[in-house]
C-alpha positions in Angstrom: 78.9 127.0 115.4 79.3 123.5 113.3 82.0 123.4 110.6 82.5 119.7 110.3 79.2 117.2 110.5 79.8 113.6 110.8 77.2 111.6 109.3 76.8 108.1 109.6 75.1 106.2 106.5 73.6 102.9 105.9 71.2 103.5 103.1 68.1 102.9 105.3 65.4 105.3 105.5 66.2 106.4 109.0 70.1 107.1 107.6 68.6 109.2 105.1 66.7 111.2 107.9 70.0 111.7 109.6 71.5 113.1 106.1 68.4 115.6 105.4 69.0 117.0 109.1 72.7 117.4 108.4 72.3 118.7 104.9 69.8 121.6 105.9 71.9 123.6 107.9 75.3 122.5 106.5 74.8 125.1 103.5 74.1 128.1 105.4 76.6 127.0 108.1 79.3 126.9 105.4 79.9 123.1 107.2 81.8 120.4 105.6 80.0 116.8 105.7 81.7 113.6 106.2 79.5 110.8 105.0 80.4 107.1 107.2 79.6 103.9 106.2 80.8 101.2 108.3 81.3 97.9 107.3 79.9 95.6 110.2 82.2 92.4 110.1 80.2 91.1 113.2 76.9 91.0 111.3 78.1 88.1 108.8 79.6 85.8 111.6 75.8 84.1 112.2 75.8 83.7 108.5 79.1 82.2 108.6 78.6 79.9 111.5 75.5 78.4 110.2 77.4 77.8 106.8 80.8 77.0 107.2 81.5 76.8 103.3 80.6 80.8 103.0 83.3 82.8 101.7 83.7 85.5 104.4 86.2 87.3 102.0 83.6 87.5 99.1 80.8 88.7 101.9 82.9 91.6 103.0 83.7 92.6 99.9 79.9 92.7 98.6 79.5 94.8 102.1 82.2 97.0 101.2 80.8 97.4 97.6 77.2 98.3 98.7 78.7 100.5 101.6 80.5 102.7 98.6 77.5 102.8 96.8 75.6 104.3 99.8 78.2 106.8 100.3 78.1 107.8 96.9 73.9 108.3 96.5 74.2 110.4 99.8 77.3 112.4 98.6 75.4 113.3 95.7 72.5 114.2 97.6 74.9 116.8 99.5 76.4 117.9 96.5 73.1 118.9 94.8 72.3 120.8 97.9 75.6 122.8 97.7 77.4 121.3 100.5 80.9 120.3 100.4 81.1 116.5 101.4 83.8 113.8 101.4 83.2 109.8 102.4 84.8 107.6 104.7 84.1 103.5 104.0 85.5 101.9 107.1 85.4 98.4 108.4 84.7 97.3 112.4 87.3 94.8 112.8 85.6 93.3 115.7 84.2 96.2 117.2 81.0 98.0 117.3 79.7 100.3 114.5 79.4 102.7 117.7 82.9 102.3 118.4 84.1 103.0 114.7 81.7 106.3 114.6 82.9 107.6 118.1 86.6 107.1 116.9 86.0 109.0 113.6 84.4 111.9 114.9 87.1 112.3 117.4 89.9 111.8 114.9 88.2 113.9 112.3 87.3 116.7 114.4 83.7 116.6 114.0 81.8 119.4 115.7 78.7 117.3 115.5 77.6 113.8 115.0 74.0 113.7 113.1 72.4 110.1 112.4 69.2 108.6 112.6 67.7 106.4 115.0 65.1 103.6 114.9 63.7 104.7 118.3 63.5 100.9 119.1 62.1 99.8 122.7 61.7 97.0 124.7 62.3 93.7 123.3 63.8 94.6 120.0 66.2 97.2 121.8 67.4 94.4 124.1 67.9 92.0 121.2 69.1 94.3 118.4 70.9 96.9 120.6 71.2 100.4 119.2 74.4 101.9 117.9 72.7 105.3 117.9 72.5 104.8 121.6 76.1 103.7 122.0 77.2 106.7 120.1 75.0 108.9 122.4 76.4 107.4 125.3 80.3 107.4 124.4 80.6 110.1 122.1 82.7 113.4 123.8 81.3 115.1 120.6 77.6 116.3 120.5 75.0 114.3 118.8 72.1 114.8 117.0 69.6 111.7 116.9 67.0 111.9 114.2 64.5 109.4 115.3 61.9 107.5 112.6 58.3 107.7 113.0 56.1 105.5 111.7 56.3 101.6 111.5 57.7 101.7 108.0 60.7 103.8 108.7 61.4 101.5 111.4 62.7 98.1 109.0 64.0 95.2 111.0 67.7 94.5 110.7 
């Protein structure tokens, strides 16, 4: 059924849930995981506007370094479970994270995208948006959303 599972990871408890739900069935299915971390350049723009002397290149380099660490930790979890895994670190280049996830799923030939979601509603969803919701609406690949539960699992961005 599923042989290629794309798992976006950002190190949050919610993305860890998505990873767990992908690793579980991957081994018995003989599936391969592609772990994806997207460096969101748009997330540093408010800081740059507020502090014009900020070195954008250094900030993006720090985000890449953190993203690689997240990928390596997630790959270790999958490898310890006996699941074949590969890593991809990508940048948004002015797009939403969801655009990168959807494009990567299509280009890699993913059978399913498995990702965590904060399950935000109301004003917080309106203000913060939802990458998971965008992926759900834009992807032609099936999407498995794993919803966080409890206030501790719903960190603010």
